[in-house]
C-alpha positions in Angstrom: -115.4 -94.8 137.7 -119.0 -96.0 137.7 -121.4 -93.1 138.5 -124.5 -94.0 140.6 -127.2 -91.3 140.7 -130.0 -91.4 143.3 -133.1 -89.2 142.8 -134.4 -88.5 146.3 -132.7 -88.0 149.7 -135.2 -89.8 151.9 -134.4 -92.8 154.1 -134.2 -95.3 151.2 -131.9 -93.2 149.0 -129.6 -92.1 151.8 -129.4 -95.7 153.2 -128.5 -96.9 149.7 -125.7 -94.2 149.3 -124.3 -95.0 152.8 -124.1 -98.7 152.1 -122.6 -98.3 148.7 -119.9 -96.2 150.2 -119.2 -98.9 152.8 -118.8 -101.5 150.1 -117.2 -99.6 147.2 -115.4 -96.5 145.8 -118.1 -95.8 143.2 -119.0 -92.2 142.5 -122.4 -91.4 144.2 -124.6 -88.4 143.6 -127.9 -87.7 145.4 -130.4 -85.3 143.8 -133.2 -83.7 145.8 -135.3 -80.6 145.4 -136.8 -80.9 148.9 -133.9 -80.2 151.2 -130.2 -79.8 151.0 -129.5 -82.5 153.6 -131.3 -85.7 154.7 -133.7 -85.3 157.6 -135.9 -87.7 159.6 -139.4 -87.3 158.0 -141.1 -89.0 160.9 -139.9 -86.3 163.3 -141.3 -83.3 161.3 -144.2 -83.0 163.7 -141.9 -82.5 166.7 -140.4 -79.4 165.1 -143.8 -77.7 164.8 -144.7 -78.8 168.3 -141.5 -77.1 169.6 -139.8 -80.3 170.9 -137.0 -80.0 168.4 -135.4 -77.6 166.0 -135.1 -78.7 162.3 -131.3 -79.2 162.6 -132.0 -81.7 165.4 -133.8 -84.1 163.0 -130.8 -84.2 160.6 -129.1 -87.5 161.7 -125.8 -86.5 160.1 -123.6 -83.4 160.4 -123.3 -81.4 157.2 -119.7 -82.4 156.8 -120.7 -86.1 156.7 -121.5 -86.0 153.0 -118.2 -84.5 151.8 -116.2 -86.8 154.1 -117.9 -89.8 152.7 -117.6 -88.5 149.1 -121.3 -88.4 148.5 -122.1 -85.5 146.1 -125.3 -83.6 146.8 -127.3 -81.8 144.1 -130.1 -79.5 145.1 -132.4 -79.6 142.0 -135.6 -81.0 140.4 -135.4 -83.7 137.8 -137.9 -82.9 135.0 -137.0 -85.7 132.6 -135.1 -89.0 132.5 -133.6 -90.0 129.1 -132.9 -93.7 129.6 -131.4 -94.3 126.1 -128.7 -91.7 126.6 -128.6 -92.2 130.4 -129.1 -88.5 131.1 -131.2 -86.5 133.5 -132.6 -83.1 132.6 -133.0 -80.7 135.6 -135.4 -77.8 135.9 -132.6 -75.3 136.0 -131.6 -76.4 132.5 -128.6 -78.4 133.5 -128.1 -82.2 132.9 -126.4 -85.0 134.6 -125.2 -88.4 133.2 -125.4 -91.6 135.1 -124.2 -95.2 134.7 -126.8 -96.6 137.1 -130.0 -94.7 138.2 -132.1 -95.2 141.3 -135.5 -93.6 141.7 -136.2 -93.0 145.4 -138.6 -90.0 145.1 -141.1 -91.1 147.8 -144.7 -90.0 147.9 -146.9 -87.0 147.6 -150.3 -86.4 149.3 -153.4 -87.6 147.6 -155.8 -85.2 145.9 -159.1 -86.5 144.6 -160.2 -83.5 142.5 -162.1 -81.7 145.3 -163.2 -78.2 144.2 -160.8 -75.7 145.9 -158.1 -78.3 146.7 -155.4 -76.0 145.3 -156.4 -72.9 147.3 -154.0 -71.2 149.6 -154.2 -72.6 153.1 -154.9 -76.1 151.7 -151.9 -78.5 152.2 -150.6 -81.9 153.1 -148.1 -83.0 155.7 -145.3 -84.9 154.0 -142.4 -82.6 153.0 -140.2 -80.0 154.6 -142.1 -77.5 152.5 -145.3 -78.7 154.0 -143.9 -78.1 157.5 -142.9 -74.5 156.5 -146.3 -73.9 155.0 -148.1 -75.1 158.1 -145.9 -72.8 160.2 -147.1 -69.9 158.0 -150.7 -71.0 157.7 -151.2 -71.9 161.4 -148.6 -70.2 163.6 -151.2 -69.8 166.4 -154.9 -69.8 167.2 -155.3 -66.1 166.4 -154.2 -66.5 162.8 -155.9 -69.9 162.4 -159.3 -69.9 164.1 -160.0 -73.5 163.0 -158.4 -76.2 160.9 -160.2 -79.0 159.1 -158.3 -82.3 158.4 -159.6 -84.6 155.7 -158.6 -88.3 155.9 -158.5 -90.6 158.9 -155.0 -92.1 158.7 -151.8 -91.8 160.7 -150.8 -88.5 159.0 -154.1 -87.0 159.8 -153.8 -87.9 163.5 -150.3 -86.4 163.6 -151.5 -83.2 162.0 -154.4 -83.0 164.5 -151.9 -83.4 167.4 -149.6 -80.8 166.0 -152.4 -78.2 165.7 -153.9 -78.9 169.1 -150.4 -78.4 170.6 -151.0 -74.7 169.7 -154.6 -74.8 170.9 -156.0 -74.5 167.4 -159.5 -76.0 167.1 -159.6 -79.0 164.8 -162.4 -80.7 163.0 -161.5 -84.2 161.7 -163.4 -85.5 158.7 -163.2 -89.3 158.4 -165.2 -91.1 155.7 -165.2 -94.5 157.6 -167.9 -95.2 160.2 -165.0 -95.7 162.8 -161.5 -94.3 162.7 -159.1 -96.4 160.6 -161.4 -99.4 160.7 -160.1 -100.6 157.3 -156.9 -101.4 159.2 -157.8 -101.9 162.9 -160.2 -104.4 164.4 -163.4 -103.1 165.8 -162.3 -102.8 169.5 -159.2 -100.9 168.7 -160.9 -98.5 166.3 -163.6 -97.8 168.9 -160.9 -97.0 171.5 -159.1 -94.6 169.2 -162.4 -92.8 168.5 -162.8 -92.2 172.2 -159.2 -91.1 172.5 -159.5 -88.5 169.7 -162.6 -87.0 171.3 -161.0 -86.9 174.7 -158.3 -84.7 173.2 -161.0 -82.1 172.2 -160.8 -82.9 168.5 -164.1 -82.6 166.7 -164.3 -86.0 165.1 -166.9 -86.4 162.3 -167.2 -90.0 161.3 -168.9 -91.2 158.1 -168.4 -87.7 156.6 -166.8 -86.8 153.3 -165.4 -83.5 151.9 -167.5 -82.0 149.1 -165.7 -78.8 148.4 -163.5 -76.1 149.8 -164.7 -72.5 149.6 -162.4 -69.6 148.9 -162.4 -66.1 150.3 -161.7 -63.0 148.1 -157.9 -63.4 148.3 -157.8 -67.1 147.2 -157.5 -68.6 150.7 -159.6 -71.3 152.1 -162.4 -70.0 154.3 -164.7 -73.0 154.8 -165.4 -76.6 153.7 -168.7 -78.2 152.8 -169.3 -81.8 153.7 -171.6 -84.4 152.2 -173.9 -83.9 155.2 -174.6 -80.4 153.9 -172.6 -78.7 156.7 -170.4 -75.7 156.1 -167.5 -75.5 158.5 -165.5 -72.3 158.6 -161.7 -72.7 158.8 -158.4 -71.1 157.8 -156.5 -74.3 157.1 -157.5 -77.5 155.3 -155.2 -80.5 155.8 -155.4 -83.1 153.1 -154.2 -86.3 154.7 -156.2 -88.9 152.8 -153.2 -91.1 152.1 -150.2 -90.7 149.7 -149.3 -91.8 146.2 -145.9 -92.4 144.6 -144.2 -89.3 143.4 -143.4 -90.4 139.8 -145.1 -87.8 137.4 -141.7 -86.9 135.9 -141.2 -90.5 134.6 -144.3 -90.6 132.4 -142.3 -90.3 129.1 -139.2 -92.2 130.2 -140.0 -95.7 129.0 -139.8 -97.0 132.6 -142.8 -99.2 133.4 -145.2 -97.5 135.7 -148.3 -98.7 137.6 -149.3 -96.7 140.6 -145.6 -96.6 141.3 -142.4 -97.6 139.5 -142.7 -101.3 138.7 -139.8 -103.4 140.1 -138.9 -107.1 140.6 -137.5 -108.6 143.9 -134.1 -107.2 143.0 -135.7 -103.8 142.7 -134.9 -103.6 139.0 -137.2 -101.8 136.5 -137.8 -102.9 132.9 -134.9 -100.6 131.8 -131.4 -101.9 132.3 -129.4 -100.0 135.0 -132.5 -98.3 136.4 -133.9 -99.2 139.8 -136.5 -98.0 142.3 -136.7 -98.2 146.0 -138.9 -96.8 148.9 -142.4 -95.4 148.7 -142.4 -95.0 145.0 -141.4 -98.6 144.2 -144.2 -101.1 143.3 -143.6 -104.8 143.3 -145.2 -106.7 140.4 -146.8 -108.9 143.0 -147.1 -108.2 146.7 -144.6 -110.2 148.9 -146.7 -112.6 151.0 -149.6 -110.6 152.4 -147.9 -107.3 151.9 -149.1 -104.7 149.5 -147.1 -104.1 146.3 -146.4 -100.5 147.5 -145.4 -99.9 151.1 -145.0 -96.3 152.3 -143.2 -97.4 155.4 -139.9 -96.0 156.8 -138.2 -99.3 157.7 -139.1 -101.0 154.3 -137.4 -98.1 152.5 -134.3 -98.6 154.6 -134.3 -102.3 153.9 -134.6 -101.7 150.2 -131.7 -99.4 150.3 -129.5 -102.0 152.1 -130.5 -104.8 149.7 -129.9 -102.8 146.5 -126.5 -101.6 147.7 -125.4 -105.2 147.8 -126.7 -105.9 144.3 -125.0 -102.7 142.9 -121.7 -103.8 144.5 -121.6 -107.2 143.0 -123.6 -109.3 145.5 -127.1 -109.7 144.0 -129.6 -109.7 146.8 -133.4 -109.9 146.7 -135.5 -107.6 148.8 -136.8 -109.6 151.6 -138.8 -107.6 154.2 -139.5 -110.6 156.5 -142.5 -110.5 158.8 -144.7 -107.4 158.8 -144.3 -105.0 161.6 -145.0 -101.4 162.2 -145.3 -98.8 165.0 -147.0 -95.5 165.3 -148.6 -93.1 167.9 -152.2 -92.1 168.2 -151.8 -88.9 170.2 -150.2 -90.3 173.4 -151.1 -93.9 172.8 -148.3 -96.0 171.3 -149.3 -98.7 168.7 -147.3 -101.7 167.5 -148.2 -104.5 165.2 -146.4 -107.7 164.4 -147.5 -110.3 161.8 -151.0 -109.8 160.4 -154.1 -108.7 162.3 -156.7 -107.7 159.8 -159.8 -105.6 160.3 -163.2 -107.3 160.4 -163.8 -106.5 156.7 -160.4 -107.7 155.6 -159.7 -110.8 157.7 -160.0 -114.3 156.2 -162.6 -116.9 157.2 -159.8 -118.9 158.9 -158.8 -116.0 161.1 -160.0 -115.5 164.6 -159.3 -112.6 167.1 -158.7 -112.5 170.8 -159.2 -109.0 172.3 -158.4 -107.6 175.7 -158.8 -104.1 176.8 -158.0 -102.4 180.1 -161.1 -101.3 182.0 -159.9 -97.8 182.6 -156.7 -96.9 180.6 -156.3 -96.7 176.8 -154.5 -100.1 176.7 -155.5 -103.1 174.7 -154.2 -106.0 172.6 -155.6 -108.0 169.8 -154.2 -111.4 168.8 -154.9 -113.0 165.5 -154.9 -116.8 165.3 -155.9 -119.6 162.9 -159.3 -120.9 164.0 -158.4 -124.6 163.4 -154.7 -124.9 164.3 -154.6 -121.9 166.8 -151.3 -120.9 165.1 -150.3 -117.4 166.1 -150.7 -115.0 163.1 -150.1 -111.6 164.6 -150.6 -109.1 167.4 -151.6 -105.5 167.8 -150.7 -103.7 171.0 -151.8 -100.2 172.3 -150.1 -98.7 175.3 -147.8 -101.7 175.9 -144.4 -101.8 174.3 -143.3 -105.3 173.1 -140.1 -106.8 171.9 -139.9 -107.1 168.1 -137.3 -109.9 168.1 -139.4 -112.2 170.2 -142.6 -111.9 168.1 -140.4 -112.2 165.0 -139.1 -115.5 166.3 -142.5 -116.8 167.3 -143.9 -116.0 163.8 -140.9 -117.7 162.2 -141.3 -120.8 164.4 -145.1 -120.9 163.6 -145.9 -121.0 167.3 -149.4 -121.5 168.5 -151.2 -118.9 170.7 -151.0 -121.1 173.8 -147.2 -120.7 173.6 -147.5 -116.9 173.1 -149.8 -116.6 176.1 -147.6 -118.8 178.2 -144.5 -116.6 177.6 -146.2 -113.3 177.0 -144.3 -111.7 179.9 -141.0 -112.2 178.0 -142.2 -110.0 175.2 -142.8 -106.9 177.5 -140.2 -104.3 176.5 -140.3 -102.2 179.6 -141.4 -104.3 182.6 -139.7 -102.0 185.0 -141.5 -98.9 183.8 -144.9 -100.2 182.7 -147.5 -101.9 184.9 -147.7 -105.5 183.8 -151.0 -106.6 182.4 -150.1 -110.1 181.2 -151.9 -111.9 184.0 -155.1 -110.2 183.2 -154.7 -110.8 179.5 -154.0 -114.5 180.0 -156.9 -114.9 182.4 -159.3 -113.5 179.8 -157.7 -115.8 177.1 -158.3 -118.8 179.4 -161.9 -117.7 179.9 -162.6 -117.1 176.2 -161.0 -120.3 174.9 -161.6 -122.6 177.9 -157.8 -122.9 178.5 -155.7 -123.3 181.6 -152.5 -121.4 180.6 -150.1 -120.7 183.4 -148.0 -117.6 182.5 -144.3 -118.2 182.7 -141.2 -116.2 182.2 -137.8 -117.4 181.0 -134.5 -115.6 180.2 -134.1 -114.5 176.6 -130.7 -112.9 177.2 -128.8 -116.0 176.0 -131.0 -116.2 172.8 -130.8 -112.5 171.9 -127.4 -111.6 173.3 -125.4 -109.1 171.3 -121.9 -110.3 170.3 
């Protein structure tokens, strides 16, 4: 019986295992040194904040794996021997495979800062990171202040977690405005305000120089490039992530920043594949980056590769870009492409609307000449993925989007509707006379 071995039990590896089992009787083994059972990584913050217990973020009961004949090995792979198809584990044991899938995810970036390996300095990615934060910052008596380095989504999550226990937080962001390499100016400015309103000490245009140790090897302060020394007990390194692939350096598998794969997720070595955060396409698909550390793309890679391994070759096809996140208590969604000012093309134009009081706004990207709809960002308004996906596929113009924008509102019965105000500003900005309409999408999106 063919033996498929998956290194990593995150969303991509587990999705792959589940779908292989649906399609075949192949022997499946998942190896992970992080945790015995799969858990939802995006929910780690809610465990620290007291909203859930760790067992609540495990989507499957412990008996699920045995019932579905998925073998679990708790161990760390130190070396991959592709010629003999053998894995060498840290505990001295070995495991043979017929087909190998690398799904080892990411690890927090470190940029050689002096003191970056001190006690009390950590990232926020793994179960071990959560346990370490619980130890380093159980309350505001043990942790008098935390300094977070890096202005991305993980950084804002960590800040929210620490503030939930009333721990003072200083947030060092190297950009002149929060996440302005991704967000357009209006949105970035709104998030700056929101962070400050949550009593987080936001330091923009500020870099970490070094971390200072106390006599016991713990972090006691950071020094910034502005010459400031900020006393703290915890330093959160959240300046992005990088593929977790160090153990593959002598394997013969082609590596870039991640594990190089084609559209079928194959590496240069026969019977070896890579999926999830650690996989790097030789060329980005459309406007996507070659590496995408995103939950849903990892799931989609697992689903596609399962088909290939079970005799139905299938290219990885992620479709239109979308993502969602939360900036403290403001929900964010993006569909299609809305680039920041420094990244957008000359042919791209933005329409921006912001609520005069609440932290609610949208930005729509369009082609300057054709007015084709390119993408939308929303903050504080939930939208329907399937409608925007269809509009992008149909190459609709922005007039159509504005005319039927009410159809895209996900929760009209719970959320105050803002579409009339949005369309009125669009009409004023573009000298249009759009009349908002609403039509039933039940027939189009009905579930069989």
